[in-house]
N, C-alpha and C positions, 0 to 999 in steps of 0.2 A: 470378461475381466476388464477389457477396454471401456465398456459402458460404465462400470463401477468407478473406475479411475476418472473418467470424464465427469460423472456426477459428483465425485468428491471435489474435482477441480472447479466445477461451476460454484459449488458452495463456497469453497475457500475464496475464489476470486470476487464472488458476490458479497461475502462477509466483509472482505477487506475494502471493497468499493463503497459499501454502506458506511463503514467506520470512517473511511477517508472523507466522504461527503458530509457526514455529521460533524466530524472534528474540524474539518477544513472550514465548513460553514460557521461553526462556532467562533473559530479564531478570526475569520473575516468580520463577523458581526461584532465581535468584542476583541479588539487587537491586544488588549491588556492581558488577555488569557484568564482573567479573573473568573469568568463564567465556567471555565474548566478546572478551576483551582491551581492554575499555573502561576508562578511567580515570574516577574520580569527579570529577576536575578538569574534564572536559568539561561537567559540570552547573553550574559556577560561575556562569554567566550565565543560568541557568534557574530556574524556581520549584521545582525538585525536589532533594531531598536525596539521593535514590538513583534506581535505574532501575525501581522497582517499578511505579509509576503509568504511566510511559511504556510499560512492558511490558504492562500491562493494556489501555491504550488501543491499542497496536499489535496485540495478539492479538484483542481483542474487536471494536473499531470498524473497524479497517482489514482485518484478516484475514477477518472474517465478511463484510463488504461485498464484498470481492473474491471470496470463495468463492460467495456468493449470486449475484453477477453472472456468474461462470462458469457455474454451473448454470442460470441463466436464459437465458444465451446458447446453451446446449446444448439446453434443453428449450422455450424460448419461453415463452409466457404473458403475462399482463398485467403492465404496468409495467416490462417488460424494458428499455426505452430509458431510462426515468427512473432506474431502479436502476443501470444501467451508467454513466450520466452522473454520478450522485451518488458512486458508488465511484471513478470517475476523478478527480473534483474532490477528494474526500477524500484520496486517495493524493497528488495533487499538493500539496495544503495541507500534508499531513504532512511531506513530504520538503523543501518550501520552508521551512517553519518550522524543521525540524531543521537545515538549512543556515545559517539565520539565527542560530539559537541556539548551536550548537556548531561551526559551520563545516564545511569540507570536511575530512573525517577519513580516509575509506576510499573505494576505487573503487566499492564498491557503490552508494554515494549517486548517483553519476553514472549508473549503469545504471538505478536506481530512478527518478531524475528523468526519463531518457529514456523508459522504459516508461510512466511517468505521462503524459507528453505524448502518447505514442502512444495510450494508453487514451483520453485527452481527445479527440484527433482522431477516433478511430473512434467514440466514443460520440455525438459531435456529428454525424458522417456518419450513423449509425443514426437519430438523432432527426430529421434532414432527409428521410430516406427515408419515403415513404408506405407 
């Protein structure tokens, strides 16, 4: 059972890492958000003038944490449980803050929120295992 859970977690962390790298990269390369079909009006209730800083945060903080967690889950090693937990909490905070600031805009937000909760659940499960 542990092997199945670990495989699911590797997939989820890897999928979210890929999405963060692609989306973050697109926001960095086009801070207007136009290439992703995003309106600057979505940023009206945020501290951002464009999508450049959110893109950097999404790519570097979220994407890297997710990727490191996926690799740690695959290879094991020290601090695996802590890194997986931190990545899960970071992803959950990211999507909840996004929903608070810009609202529900596209279906991927629901998928990301669901996957974040799955990550959190499984990372807590891992932390409780001896």
